C-alpha positions in Angstrom: -15.6 5.1 5.1 -12.1 5.3 7.4 -13.5 7.9 8.9 -16.2 6.1 10.4 -13.4 4.2 12.1 -11.4 7.1 13.5 -9.2 7.9 10.7 -8.5 11.4 10.6 -5.8 13.7 8.4 -4.6 15.3 12.0 -3.5 11.6 13.2 0.0 10.9 13.5 -1.0 7.4 13.1 -4.3 5.7 11.4 -3.1 2.2 11.7 -5.6 1.2 13.7 -8.6 2.4 12.1 -8.0 1.7 8.8 -6.9 -1.8 9.6 -10.6 -1.8 11.7 -12.2 -0.7 8.4 -10.4 -3.3 6.3 -11.4 -5.8 9.0 -15.1 -5.3 8.9 -15.6 -5.9 5.3 -17.7 -9.4 5.3 -16.4 -12.3 4.0 -18.8 -11.8 1.0 -16.9 -8.6 -0.1 -16.9 -4.9 0.6 -15.2 -1.5 -0.5 -12.9 0.2 2.1 -13.0 4.5 1.2 -10.1 6.6 1.9 -11.5 10.1 1.6 -9.9 13.2 0.4 -7.1 14.3 2.5 -3.2 12.7 4.1 -3.7 9.6 6.3 -0.5 8.3 7.7 -0.5 4.8 8.5 1.6 1.6 9.4 1.4 -1.9 7.3 -2.0 -2.9 6.3 -3.8 -6.2 5.5 -6.0 -6.8 2.8 -8.5 -9.8 2.8 -10.2 -11.7 -0.2 -13.4 -9.6 -1.8 -12.2 -6.6 -0.6 -11.8 -3.1 -2.9 -9.5 -0.3 -1.4 -10.6 2.8 -3.2 -9.0 6.1 -3.0 -11.0 9.2 -3.6 -9.8 12.2 -5.7 -7.0 14.1 -3.7 -6.7 11.1 -1.1 -3.2 10.1 0.2 -2.4 6.8 1.9 1.3 7.7 3.3 3.5 5.2 5.1 4.7 5.6 8.8 8.3 7.7 8.0 11.5 6.1 8.3 12.2 6.0 12.2 8.8 5.3 13.2 7.9 2.4 10.7 7.2 -0.7 12.8 10.7 -3.0 13.0 10.3 -6.1 11.0 7.1 -5.2 9.0 8.2 -5.7 5.5 5.6 -4.2 3.0 2.7 -1.3 3.2 -0.2 -3.3 1.7 -0.4 -7.1 1.8 -2.9 -9.4 1.0 -4.2 -12.0 3.8 -2.5 -14.9 3.3 -4.9 -16.8 5.3 -7.9 -16.1 2.9 -5.4 -16.2 0.1 -6.3 -12.7 -1.2 -8.3 -13.3 -4.1 -10.7 -10.8 -5.8 -8.6 -7.9 -4.2 -8.9 -4.6 -6.0 -6.8 -1.4 -5.1 -8.0 1.7 -7.1 -8.0 5.4 -7.3 -10.5 7.8 -8.7 -8.0 9.9 -10.1 -4.5 8.6 -10.9 -3.0 12.0 -10.4 -4.0 12.2 -7.2 -5.3 9.1 -5.6 -2.0 8.1 -4.1 -0.2 5.7 -2.1 3.2 7.6 -1.1 6.1 5.5 0.7 8.1 8.3 2.3 10.8 6.7 0.5 14.1 9.3 0.4 15.1 8.5 3.9 14.8 4.6 3.6 17.0 5.3 0.2 19.4 7.5 2.2 19.8 4.9 5.0 20.3 1.9 2.7 22.9 3.8 0.4 25.1 4.3 3.3 24.7 0.8 4.9 23.2 -1.6 2.8 22.1 -4.0 5.3 19.5 -1.3 6.3 15.9 -3.3 6.7 13.3 -1.4 4.8 9.8 -2.0 3.6 10.3 -4.1 0.0 7.2 -2.8 -1.3 4.3 -0.8 -0.8 1.7 -3.0 -2.6 2.7 -7.0 -2.0 0.5 -10.0 -3.5 1.6 -13.0 -2.0 1.4 -16.2 -3.8 -2.1 -17.8 -4.4 -3.6 -14.4 -5.0 -6.3 -14.8 -8.0 -8.5 -12.0 -9.9 -6.7 -8.8 -8.5 -6.9 -5.8 -9.9 -4.6 -2.5 -9.3 -5.8 0.7 -11.2 -6.2 4.4 -11.6 -4.0 5.0 -8.7 -0.2 7.2 -8.3 2.3 5.4 -6.4 5.3 7.8 -5.3 8.3 8.0 -3.3 8.7 3.9 -2.5 11.5 3.1 -0.1 11.9 0.1 -2.4 9.4 -1.9 -5.0 6.0 -0.2 -5.8 4.5 -3.3 -6.3 5.8 -6.8 -5.9 3.6 -10.1 -7.0 5.1 -13.5 -5.6 5.2 -15.7 -8.6 3.7 -18.9 -7.1 0.1 -19.2 -7.7 -0.8 -15.8 -8.5 -3.3 -15.7 -11.5 -5.5 -13.2 -13.5 -4.2 -10.4 -12.0 -4.1 -6.8 -13.8 -2.5 -3.9 -13.4 -3.4 -0.2 -15.5 -3.4 3.3 -15.6 -0.7 3.6 -12.5 1.4 6.5 -12.3 4.9 6.0 -10.5 6.6 8.9 -9.1 10.0 8.0 -7.6 13.2 10.5 -6.8 16.6 9.2 -8.5 18.8 7.1 -6.3 22.8 6.5 -6.7 22.0 2.8 -6.3 18.9 2.2 -8.7 20.8 0.2 -11.2 20.4 -2.2 -8.6 16.7 -2.7 -8.6 
């Protein structure tokens, strides 16, 4: 449970606590639980044999535009060093187990200046990921893509029972 590592709903940045929970998963595998509540966080790296489980009424919310670390281009990304195989990102309730990108300010900045650098995906599985599953969650307000899979080397992936909610954008036809 990320609360055991110091994550709180009152914190303005839970990145260190949540990443510590993800890093504590042994190489044999384990589960990291996001309990009910809203947890603000920056970019996270998930390693092989890890289940990231969002409880009912749990929200992982990206740090907002202007606070997001410059140069970090994805919200949740697999660990390229271990290949990122056997990863599950799941929710308990697809209506309320939410990953929120706080995307509207990112889109407005991008529409005003297309050179604006923004996180390109809320979930990014890089090449050579095998046996991954994304299920039963809501993705909302992405700053760009909701999920990105690299086409080189990713195999045996399943995505089902997702609810995607994003505001309309004037430039949405280009994506």
